[in-house]
C-alpha positions as CSV (number, residue, x, y, z in Angstrom):
1,M,168.7,163.2,-177.7
2,A,165.8,161.5,-179.2
3,N,164.7,164.3,-181.5
4,V,168.2,165.1,-182.6
5,L,169.5,163.2,-185.6
6,K,173.0,161.8,-185.5
7,V,174.8,163.1,-188.5
8,N,178.1,161.8,-189.7
9,D,180.4,161.8,-192.7
10,S,178.5,159.0,-194.4
11,N,174.9,160.3,-194.0
12,F,175.7,164.0,-194.3
13,E,174.7,164.4,-197.9
14,S,171.3,162.6,-197.6
15,E,170.3,164.1,-194.3
16,V,171.6,167.6,-194.6
17,L,172.3,168.6,-198.2
18,K,169.2,167.0,-199.6
19,A,166.9,168.0,-196.8
20,S,163.8,169.9,-197.8
21,E,163.8,171.9,-194.6
22,P,166.5,174.0,-192.9
23,V,169.0,172.0,-190.9
24,L,170.6,173.1,-187.6
25,L,173.8,171.2,-186.9
26,D,175.4,171.0,-183.5
27,F,179.1,170.2,-183.8
28,S,180.4,168.9,-180.5
29,A,182.7,166.4,-178.8
30,T,182.2,164.1,-175.9
31,W,184.9,165.7,-173.9
32,C,183.5,169.2,-174.3
33,G,181.9,170.7,-171.2
34,P,180.0,173.6,-172.9
35,C,178.8,171.0,-175.5
36,K,177.2,169.0,-172.7
37,Q,175.5,172.2,-171.4
38,L,174.2,173.0,-174.9
39,A,172.8,169.6,-175.7
40,P,169.6,169.9,-173.7
41,I,168.9,173.3,-175.4
42,V,169.5,171.8,-178.8
43,E,167.1,169.0,-177.9
44,E,164.4,171.6,-176.9
45,I,164.9,173.4,-180.2
46,A,164.5,170.0,-182.0
47,R,161.2,169.4,-180.2
48,E,159.8,172.9,-180.7
49,Y,160.7,173.1,-184.4
50,S,159.8,169.6,-185.3
51,G,158.5,169.4,-188.9
52,R,159.9,172.9,-189.7
53,V,163.7,172.4,-189.0
54,K,165.7,169.3,-188.9
55,V,168.2,169.2,-186.0
56,G,171.4,167.1,-186.2
57,A,174.4,166.5,-184.0
58,V,177.9,165.9,-185.4
59,D,180.6,164.5,-183.2
60,V,183.8,166.2,-184.6
61,E,185.9,163.2,-183.6
62,E,183.7,160.7,-185.3
63,S,183.1,162.8,-188.4
64,P,186.3,164.8,-189.0
65,D,185.6,165.3,-192.7
66,T,182.4,167.1,-192.0
67,A,184.0,169.3,-189.4
68,V,186.8,170.2,-191.7
69,R,184.4,170.9,-194.6
70,F,182.7,173.6,-192.4
71,K,185.9,174.8,-190.9
72,V,184.8,174.0,-187.4
73,M,187.7,175.1,-185.2
74,S,186.1,175.0,-181.8
75,V,183.1,173.3,-180.2
76,P,180.3,173.8,-179.7
77,T,179.5,175.3,-183.1
78,L,176.0,175.5,-184.4
79,I,175.6,175.8,-188.2
80,L,172.3,176.5,-189.9
81,I,172.1,175.2,-193.5
82,K,169.2,175.8,-195.9
83,D,169.0,174.5,-199.5
84,G,172.5,173.0,-199.1
85,E,174.2,176.3,-198.1
86,V,175.4,177.7,-194.8
87,R,173.1,180.6,-193.8
88,D,174.6,181.3,-190.4
89,Q,176.6,179.9,-187.5
90,I,177.2,180.5,-183.8
91,V,180.4,179.4,-181.9
92,G,180.2,178.7,-178.2
93,L,177.5,178.2,-175.6
94,V,174.6,180.5,-176.2
95,P,171.1,180.9,-174.8
96,K,168.1,179.3,-176.5
97,T,166.8,182.7,-177.6
98,R,169.9,183.3,-179.7
99,I,169.4,180.0,-181.5
100,A,165.7,180.7,-182.0
101,D,166.6,184.1,-183.5
102,L,169.0,182.4,-185.9
103,I,166.3,179.9,-187.0
104,A,163.7,182.7,-187.4
105,R,165.8,184.4,-190.1
106,V,165.4,181.4,-192.4
107,L,161.8,180.3,-191.8
């Protein structure tokens, strides 16, 4: 996922909270089948919205503090953050159009 930034507990503040653009975070886990299905869609979104939206991936097992902070109870979960605040979220495997609609509301 070359266009998707790896976000973790240590770089979360600098990469997400201080970002000048909206940030779409994909909370996932390596053992999660739906997460693997969603990953190429998230990559497409990252490519298509490059320069307008930052896209990051958070492995909930590697970054448990960030997952707890956003009350991520199941994966995949997509959370859209703008100006340091959660604007919306989607839980589960969804089509690309649903993610694009989510992003359109903050651009």
